[in-house]
C-alpha positions in Angstrom: 6.5 37.8 17.1 10.2 38.5 16.7 10.3 42.1 15.4 14.1 41.9 14.8 13.6 39.3 12.1 10.9 41.4 10.4 13.2 44.4 10.4 16.1 42.3 9.1 14.0 40.9 6.3 12.7 44.3 5.3 16.2 45.6 5.2 17.3 42.8 2.8 14.4 43.6 0.5 15.2 47.4 0.7 18.8 46.7 -0.2 17.8 44.6 -3.2 15.3 47.2 -4.3 18.0 49.9 -4.1 20.3 47.7 -6.3 17.6 47.5 -9.0 17.0 51.2 -8.9 20.7 51.8 -9.3 20.7 49.6 -12.4 17.9 51.6 -13.9 20.2 54.7 -13.8 23.0 52.7 -15.4 21.1 52.0 -18.7 22.8 53.9 -21.5 23.6 53.8 -25.2 25.5 50.5 -24.7 22.1 49.0 -23.7 20.6 50.1 -27.0 23.5 48.6 -28.9 23.1 45.3 -27.1 19.4 45.2 -27.8 19.9 45.9 -31.5 22.7 43.3 -31.7 20.4 40.6 -30.3 17.5 41.8 -32.4 19.5 41.4 -35.6 21.4 38.2 -34.5 21.3 35.9 -37.5 21.5 32.7 -35.4 20.9 32.3 -31.6 21.7 34.1 -28.4 23.7 31.9 -26.0 23.5 33.1 -22.3 26.1 31.9 -19.9 27.2 32.4 -16.3 28.7 30.4 -13.5 27.4 29.9 -9.9 24.4 32.0 -9.0 24.9 34.1 -12.2 24.5 30.8 -14.1 21.0 30.3 -12.6 20.1 33.8 -13.6 21.5 33.1 -17.1 19.2 30.0 -17.5 16.2 32.1 -16.6 17.1 34.9 -19.0 17.7 32.5 -21.8 14.2 31.1 -21.3 12.8 34.6 -21.3 14.5 35.5 -24.6 13.3 32.3 -26.2 9.7 32.8 -25.0 9.6 36.3 -26.4 10.8 35.6 -29.9 14.6 35.6 -29.6 16.0 32.0 -30.1 18.3 31.4 -27.1 20.1 28.6 -25.3 22.0 28.4 -22.0 25.7 27.5 -22.3 27.5 26.2 -19.2 31.0 27.7 -19.0 32.4 24.5 -17.5 30.7 22.2 -20.1 31.7 24.5 -22.9 35.4 23.7 -22.5 34.6 20.0 -22.3 32.9 19.7 -25.7 29.8 21.9 -25.5 31.5 24.7 -27.4 30.5 22.7 -30.4 27.0 23.9 -29.9 28.0 27.3 -31.1 27.1 28.2 -34.6 28.2 30.9 -37.0 26.3 34.1 -36.2 25.6 33.3 -32.6 25.9 36.1 -30.0 26.9 35.3 -26.5 25.6 37.1 -23.4 27.9 36.6 -20.4 26.7 37.3 -16.8 29.4 37.8 -14.1 29.3 40.4 -11.3 33.0 40.3 -10.8 34.0 39.7 -14.4 37.0 37.7 -13.1 35.7 34.1 -12.6 38.2 31.6 -14.0 35.6 29.6 -15.9 34.2 32.8 -17.5 37.6 34.1 -18.6 38.5 30.7 -20.1 35.3 30.7 -22.1 35.7 34.3 -23.1 39.2 33.6 -24.5 37.7 30.8 -26.7 34.8 33.0 -27.8 37.1 35.7 -28.9 39.2 33.3 -30.9 36.1 32.0 -32.6 34.9 35.5 -33.4 31.6 35.5 -31.6 30.3 38.9 -30.4 30.1 39.1 -26.6 27.8 41.2 -24.5 28.7 41.3 -20.8 26.4 42.1 -17.8 28.9 42.9 -15.0 29.5 45.4 -12.3 32.3 47.6 -13.7 33.9 48.5 -17.0 37.4 47.8 -15.8 37.3 44.1 -15.0 38.7 41.5 -17.4 35.4 40.5 -18.8 34.4 44.1 -19.5 37.7 44.9 -21.1 37.3 42.2 -23.7 33.6 42.2 -24.3 32.2 43.9 -27.4 29.4 45.6 -25.4 29.3 46.1 -21.7 26.2 46.7 -19.6 27.8 47.9 -16.4 25.5 47.8 -13.3 27.9 49.7 -11.0 29.4 48.5 -7.7 26.7 46.7 -5.8 26.8 46.0 -2.0 25.3 42.5 -1.4 22.3 42.4 0.9 23.9 39.4 2.7 25.0 40.6 6.1 28.4 39.0 5.5 28.6 40.7 2.2 29.4 37.4 0.6 26.3 35.5 -0.7 25.2 36.8 -4.1 21.9 38.5 -3.4 21.5 42.2 -4.5 23.9 41.6 -7.4 22.0 38.7 -8.8 18.7 40.6 -8.4 20.1 43.6 -10.2 21.5 41.2 -12.9 18.1 39.7 -13.4 16.5 43.1 -13.7 19.0 44.2 -16.3 18.6 40.9 -18.2 14.8 41.2 -18.1 15.0 44.8 -19.4 17.2 43.6 -22.2 14.9 40.7 -23.2 11.8 42.8 -23.1 13.4 45.6 -25.0 14.3 43.2 -27.8 10.7 42.0 -27.7 9.5 45.6 -28.0 11.8 46.3 -30.9 10.5 43.1 -32.6 6.9 44.3 -32.1 6.1 40.9 -30.5 2.4 40.6 -30.0 0.1 38.7 -27.6 -0.7 36.4 -30.6 3.0 35.7 -30.9 3.2 35.0 -27.2 0.3 32.6 -27.4 2.0 30.7 -30.2 5.1 30.2 -28.1 3.0 29.2 -25.0 0.4 26.8 -26.3 0.2 25.0 -22.9 0.0 26.4 -19.4 -1.9 29.2 -17.9 -0.3 32.0 -20.0 -1.1 30.3 -23.3 -4.6 29.5 -22.3 -5.3 33.1 -21.4 -4.3 34.2 -25.0 -6.3 31.6 -27.0 -9.0 33.2 -29.2 -12.6 32.2 -29.3 -12.3 31.2 -32.9 -9.5 28.7 -31.9 -11.4 27.3 -29.0 -14.9 26.7 -30.4 -15.7 23.2 -31.7 -19.1 24.0 -33.2 -18.3 25.8 -36.5 -20.3 27.1 -39.5 -20.8 24.5 -42.3 -19.4 21.7 -40.1 -21.5 20.9 -37.0 -23.1 24.3 -36.1 -26.8 24.0 -35.2 -28.4 26.9 -37.1 -32.1 27.2 -38.1 -34.5 29.8 -39.5 -36.6 31.6 -36.9 -39.6 31.1 -39.2 -39.8 27.4 -38.3 -41.7 25.6 -35.6 -40.0 24.0 -32.6 -40.5 20.6 -34.1 -39.0 21.6 -37.5 -36.0 23.1 -35.7 -35.4 19.9 -33.7 -35.8 17.8 -36.8 -33.3 19.9 -38.7 -30.6 19.9 -36.0 -31.0 16.2 -35.3 -29.0 15.4 -38.4 -25.9 16.9 -36.9 -23.5 14.2 -35.7 -22.3 16.2 -32.7 -25.0 18.0 -30.8 -24.6 21.1 -28.7 -27.1 22.1 -26.0 -28.5 25.0 -28.1 -29.7 26.1 -31.5 -28.9 29.4 -33.1 -31.8 31.1 -34.8 -31.4 33.5 -37.7 -33.6 35.9 -39.7 -34.1 36.0 -43.4 -30.7 37.9 -43.8 -29.0 35.1 -41.9 -28.3 37.4 -38.9 -28.6 36.0 -35.5 -32.1 36.6 -34.0 -32.2 34.2 -31.0 -31.1 31.1 -29.3 -33.0 28.1 -28.1 -31.4 25.8 -25.5 -32.1 22.3 -24.1 -33.2 24.0 -20.9 -35.7 26.1 -22.9 -37.1 23.0 -24.5 -37.5 21.2 -21.1 -39.3 24.2 -19.6 -41.6 24.6 -22.7 -42.6 20.9 -22.8 -43.2 20.9 -19.1 -45.5 24.0 -19.2 -47.3 23.1 -22.5 -46.9 19.4 -23.3 -49.7 19.3 -25.9 -48.8 22.1 -28.2 -45.2 22.9 -27.4 -43.6 21.3 -30.5 -46.1 23.0 -32.9 -45.3 26.5 -31.6 -43.2 28.9 -33.8 -39.7 28.9 -32.5 -39.7 32.8 -32.7 -42.3 32.8 -29.8 -40.2 30.7 -27.4 -36.6 31.4 -28.3 -34.5 33.9 -26.3 -34.3 36.9 -28.6 -31.1 39.0 -29.1 -28.9 36.6 -27.1 -25.4 37.4 -25.9 -22.8 36.8 -28.5 -19.0 37.2 -29.0 -16.6 37.8 -31.9 -14.2 35.1 -33.0 -11.2 37.3 -32.4 -12.0 37.9 -28.7 -10.1 36.0 -26.0 -11.5 32.7 -24.9 -11.1 33.9 -21.4 -13.6 36.6 -22.1 -16.1 34.0 -23.4 -15.6 32.1 -20.1 -16.3 35.2 -18.1 -19.6 35.8 -20.0 -20.7 32.2 -19.6 -19.9 32.3 -15.9 -21.4 35.8 -15.2 -24.7 35.0 -17.0 -24.9 31.3 -15.9 -25.2 29.9 -19.4 -23.6 27.1 -21.3 -23.4 28.3 -24.9 -22.4 31.5 -26.5 -22.9 32.2 -30.3 -19.8 33.5 -32.2 -20.6 36.0 -34.9 -18.9 38.0 -37.7 -19.0 41.7 -38.3 -22.5 41.4 -39.9 -23.8 39.6 -36.9 -24.0 36.3 -38.8 -23.2 33.1 -36.8 -19.7 31.7 -37.3 -19.8 29.2 -34.5 -20.9 28.4 -31.0 -18.5 28.2 -28.1 -19.6 25.7 -25.4 -18.6 25.6 -21.8 -17.1 22.2 -22.4 -14.7 23.8 -25.0 -13.4 25.9 -22.1 -13.3 23.1 -19.6 -10.9 21.4 -22.0 -8.7 24.5 -21.8 -9.0 24.4 -18.0 -10.5 27.9 -17.9 -13.5 26.9 -15.8 -11.4 26.9 -12.7 -10.1 30.4 -13.4 -13.7 31.8 -13.5 -15.1 29.7 -10.7 -16.1 31.4 -7.5 -18.1 28.7 -5.9 -21.2 29.0 -8.1 -22.2 26.7 -11.0 -21.9 28.4 -14.4 -24.2 25.9 -16.0 -28.0 26.3 -16.3 
């Protein structure tokens, strides 16, 4: 093993970490003004940068959009060749440039000032051209690049990303952006799936296709009652006289009952053979929590109840397979009966 490479790599990481820590100390009242300007922006936030700063700008624009602040990336080069037409009245522009002297950035800056758009700059100093003409300056301070030649943008872009993330998430905090809001903006993908509620994921619902029966009936009467439901689940929820959940009876329970007592199984009271006081979950809990319960207890169905313990629905393992949550919970064992 080449220890010199390990030491070199650790030095690069340490240099970038130091740059980020330095940025934390540079956050001041200008940062608060920038966050409030974006929060109250009547239109969109356009984020721009050239070169490596442009790549950071694209990522930050996506972060703003996904956390409730409408945002778009604006290429400085394309802007002066027609894309400036994408700007609308009320747009705020966030410009990223470590030096604040890039030709493309200054050309765009001049046009933005003529059009009257507010400009927020993330740059190294308050004395460069970009900083002198921006409305708000988030100055990171002089940053030594981690590159051994001192040339390749490295520590500066890491610090720029950290400052931009802090700005985006601060705006999110001011907006009181919730997990539910986040899920609405991320309906697909792992992040969105983790925030889906049980009530949204369940397909067996009260008064639609939910198998519910009185616990005073016989096994045969219960089976006869639920046989009229077009889409069958693998379980029936049993309720007492107050319509509160009292038990659950699954296909697996029926197989075991008939195998052990084929002559009288169907005539037996369901209350004698159901699983009393079953696991249940509220509709406003995360679907991922339901998946965890199904997996932990090796069951297929989980009743969904309201505050009075009355059934609202039934979440089935297949509902969660559709959401691709089964893989998240799997550890090599089979969660089914």
